[in-house]
N, C-alpha and C positions, 0 to 999 in steps of 0.2 A: 660326324655330325648332320643331323638331319638336314633336311633341307624339303619343310614340308610344307610352303608355301612357293615355288621353285625360285628363290629370290636366285643371286648372282652372287660370287663369290669376289666382293672386294676386296681387296686389303686383308684378306685371311681369313674373312667372316663373312658367312652368308647374308647379303644387304637387298633392298632391289633396286638400289640404285648410287652409284656413288656423287651423288650430286646433288643426293637430297637433304642433306646440311646432317649428316648424321657425325662430323667429327672425322677428326684423326683416328684410325683404325674402329669407325664402329661405336664408339665409345661415349664421347661426348654427346650427351643428348640423349641415350639412347631409354627408351621406358620399356620393361619389360613387366607383362602382364603373367605378374606374378603374386603373392600373397607375399607379403610385409618390404615388398621389392624397394617402395617410392615409402618406406616407415612408415608405415603400416600397424596401427597398433589391432593387435590381437585379442580378442575379449575372452574374458574368463567364466566358466560355468558358477552359477549360482547367486544372487540379488544383482541386479547392474546398481543399485548404488552402494550396496559393499563392497561391490569390486572397483566402485571413481572415490574410494577414499582410500586408502593406506594399505589395504590389504597386500598380502605378499612384495609389496615395495611398488604400487601401483600411485602414479601419484597422481591425484583428483586436480578437474581445472572445472567442477560442478558449484555451481555458487552457492546449492543446496548445504555441502561440506562446506569449501571455502569455509562461510561465516563458522563452522564448527570449528574450524584451526587456529581464529584470533587468538590469542593471547590474553590471558590477563597482566592489565598496565596498573605497575606500582608508582604512588610519588604522589598523587594527590589526594592529600586527605583532609577534611576539618573534625576541631574539636570545639566543639560547644558546652560552653558551662550552663546547666539547669538550674543552678541552684547554687548560690553560696552561701557562707558560716552566715548564723542571724548576729554575729558578734563584731561582723568585719563592719569596720568605718570606712569612707567615700574615698577616701586615698586607697587604704585596699583593696577595693571595690573595682577603682582602675588601674590599679598593678596587676592582678590576679587576671581581668583582662587583657591588658597589653602581652604578657610575658606567660602566662600561660594558657589562651587561646588564639591570639594575634600571632605570636612570632614563634611557636610552637613546631620546632622542625624535625622533630620525628614523635613516635608511638608506638612505644614497646612494651611486652612481657605478657603477648600472648599467648595462651600455651594451650596445647590440644589436649582434647578427650578423649577418653578410651573407657570401653566399658571390661570392668569388673570381671575376674573370674569365679566363678561363685563354691565354685567347689568344683572336685571330680571324678569319675568313676573309673576303676580299675578293671578290666575283663580284660580275658583272653589267658592263653598259654605266656603268650609275651609283655605280660601284663601291660599292656597299651592302656593310658589312661587316654581321658575321651572329659574335655573339661565342656562345663556347661557356664551359659554368660547369669552376671548377675544386674547388680547398677551399677550408673553412671555417674561419678564425684564430679563435681564442677571443679576445679582447679584455677580458674582466675581471679582470685582476690585483688592480686593485684597488679597496678600500671607506672610502669615509665614516661615521663613526658621528658624529651630532650628540646630544649629550648637557649634561646640567647640569653648572654646577661652583657654589663657593661659598666664603665667607670660609675664607680658611687654602690654598685651593687643591689641595683633593685631589686633583681628576685632575689638575693638570699635574704635583704631586709624582709620581705611579703613572705617568706618561708618561717624568718624568726618572729615575726608579727605571731604568723598563725600557730608553731610550735609553741609557745612562749604564752600566750593567749589560751593554750589549752593546758598545758603544765610548765607554771612557774619554775627557771632552772632554778631559782634560788630556794624557796617554802615549796615546792613542787605541788602548790593549792591551784586548782584549778579554777582560775579567777574570770575567765573570759572579760580581762581588764574592765572588772565593775557591773557587768549592765546583769541586769535584773532576767536572769536568765537562767535554768536551769541545765545540768550538767548530764543531760544529755543529748544520742549521736547527733540527732534535727539539729541542736543550736550548734555541735561545734564543727557539723562536715560539710560538703558540697557535695554537687551532682555530677558527672561532667557527661557529653558523651562524643563515642569514636566515629567518623561516618569516613569508610573506604569508597572514594567516588573513583567512575571510571572512565573513560578520557574524555567524554564529552562534557563530563563535570556537572550533568543534569538533574534534576530530582528523578526521574525514571534506572538512571545510571547511577542505581548506587549499589555496587557489589558486597557490600555489607554495614552491617550498624548494631553500636554495642553499645552500652550504659553502665558504668559503676554507680553505682548511688551509694550517699553516702560516704564519701569518700573523708578518711584525715591522712597528713603529711605523717609516712612511717619510716622516712631516707634521711639521713643525717642532715646535721646543720653545716658542713662543710667550714668547719673551724680548718680542718685541714688544709686547705687551699691557701689558709695567708701562709702557709712558712714559706720562707724565703729562698730566691734561686742562688746560684753561686756570682758575688758581687760583679756587675760588669756586664751580667748577662739581663737583658728581655723577656722575658716569660710571659705569652697576654695567654688570661684567662678569657675563654668568651664563651661557652655555655656551662649549660649548668643542665643536670639531670635529675630531676624533680621526682621521688617514689612516696604512691598514696597506696594506701589499703582500703577496698569498699566490699561494694554487693555487688555482685556482674550479674549484667541481662543482658541477656537478647532473646531477636523473636519476630517476630509481624505486628508487635505492636513495636517494636524499636523501628521497624522500619518503616512505617507509619509515622511515625514524628521525624525521621531521619529527612522524609521524603518535603517538609516541609521548612524546615530549619535550612537545605536546600537552593528547594527556592527562594529564600526570604538573601537568602548571602547574595545568590543571582552571577555566581561564578561562572554561568554558561556565556552569561549574559559580558561577561566582561571582552573589550577590545582594546586595537592597538588606541584609539583613542582615551581609554579610561587613565593611559599614563598623568601624571603629575609634575609641574614645573616645579622645583623650591619655592617653599612656601613664601618669601619676600617679593617674590616676582607679583603673584595679586595684587597685592593693595598697589602698588609701587608700579607697576606697567601695565596688564592686565584688565582692571576697573574706570585706570585714566583713560585707557588706548580706547576701551568698550563705549565710552561715554565722548568721545570727541574728547580729552585735553589738552589742549593746544601747547601744552609747555610742553608734555611729554612727548609729543609726537615729534616739534621739534629736536627736544634732545636726541632721539633717536636719530635723526636723521633721517625721515621717512621723506620719501620725492610721492608728487604728487600721485601717481601711479596707485601705489603701497600705500597712501592714506585712506584711495577711495574706495577701494579692496577690501580697509580695514571696513571701513564704515558700511560697507557693505555687510559682510559676515556679521556685525557685531554685534547685532541683536538676534544671531542662531551659535555659530561658533562659538563666537567670544562669551554668550549670555553662558552655554552648555559648559563650556570649561570652568569658570567659575561655578556654576551649579553641581561638576566631578568631585569638585573640591569641597564643597560644603558637605554634599551627602555622605562622602568617604570620610570625611575627619569628625562628621555626630557620627560615622556611624563604627568607622576601627579608630578611632583616635586616641591617646592617654587621657582625657580632658572629654571624651564621649560622655553623654548624661544619659544613656542607657547601659541599663544595666547588663551581665552577663546574665540575669534570671528573664531576660526578655527577651522574643524570639526577635531578628531582625523585621524590618516594616516587610511585606509584602501583600499585594492585591490579591485577592482571590475572583472576582468579578470585574467584567469593564475589557476597551480593549486591547488594555496594557496587563490586564494581569496576569502575572508572572506565575501564577499559580496553577491554570486554569488546565494544564496541560501536564499533571503531576502524575495521575495515575491513569493518563492517555500513553506516555509516553512505554517505550520499549515493549509494547504489549503486542505489535505487530509482526510477522514472519514474515520471511521472504515466499514469496510466492513462485513457484514454477509454470513458466508461461505455458513448458511442452502441456504440461499436467493441464494446467488453466483450461489451453486450447480443446483437449483433447475433452475432458469432463462435462463439455459445453454443447 
């Protein structure tokens, strides 16, 4: 072993001194001035940014590329009916809004499209074929909504109303319940929009949107679901899959409309405080506590300290709770006066405008501070 620094032989190794703290045998705490000894990363040739991604298995820590590795997150979406059949009555409209808009559990049926081959040319001694691109066929004629069902089969009754209004099951007459309407597609069909949201549920965080124009119910009427099960068993029926046939559309115009619908829905603004109590508690307790109704306060056995706290926040928190429920029932309730053909309420201007940032969100990118500093 070379002794280039005139070190002493201490415990079998050349060291400056046995008391300088190298540890037993000179191993613990040793720092060798050799590339890679202290877990140094060895750079590779080619572009720096190519190398900090995942080329040849090298993991990236650069924020420019960390963002590029963020996965798409599925599970948050909106179904919005933009138009309902002209012959629908008020009850049918409410049921459609509840079962086929607010209570939809999943949307399926989207199909991939591909460019069809227009033809081939054969050449060479080995008779190799070379294909050429033709047109692209749109396959997305049908869509399936999975929704809840409940005792009384409200969803089933809604679909029967729609189906039988188009074609009477006994006479095959397209009567639309006697409404003075021509039997043309705009009168017996509806239009729905599907919006696939990113994790923030903001207007600018829309991954995909599309519209099925002029859809009609093309699926079964589910009479088969009423078959009996084995006696003594209680099998539940908790969901329905409703199939529609329509005219598919996606693209920039759909995305623009989707931004406004998402802004109106306000999912990004929802929080823990937007939850609601059971309905009876508002009239029975919240409203009376807010107005300091003495009998209610006494029945709840509220102490003086609690009563003072309630009085102090009654003008703020309690009022907000009442308004949250009122707004939610107005927008989403089964007896909502707002039909699906109208957009949800939104404010375009003002300090509280929830649409103000629609076009601005998601347009900025990560700025590399090193590159920015160097350019300055």
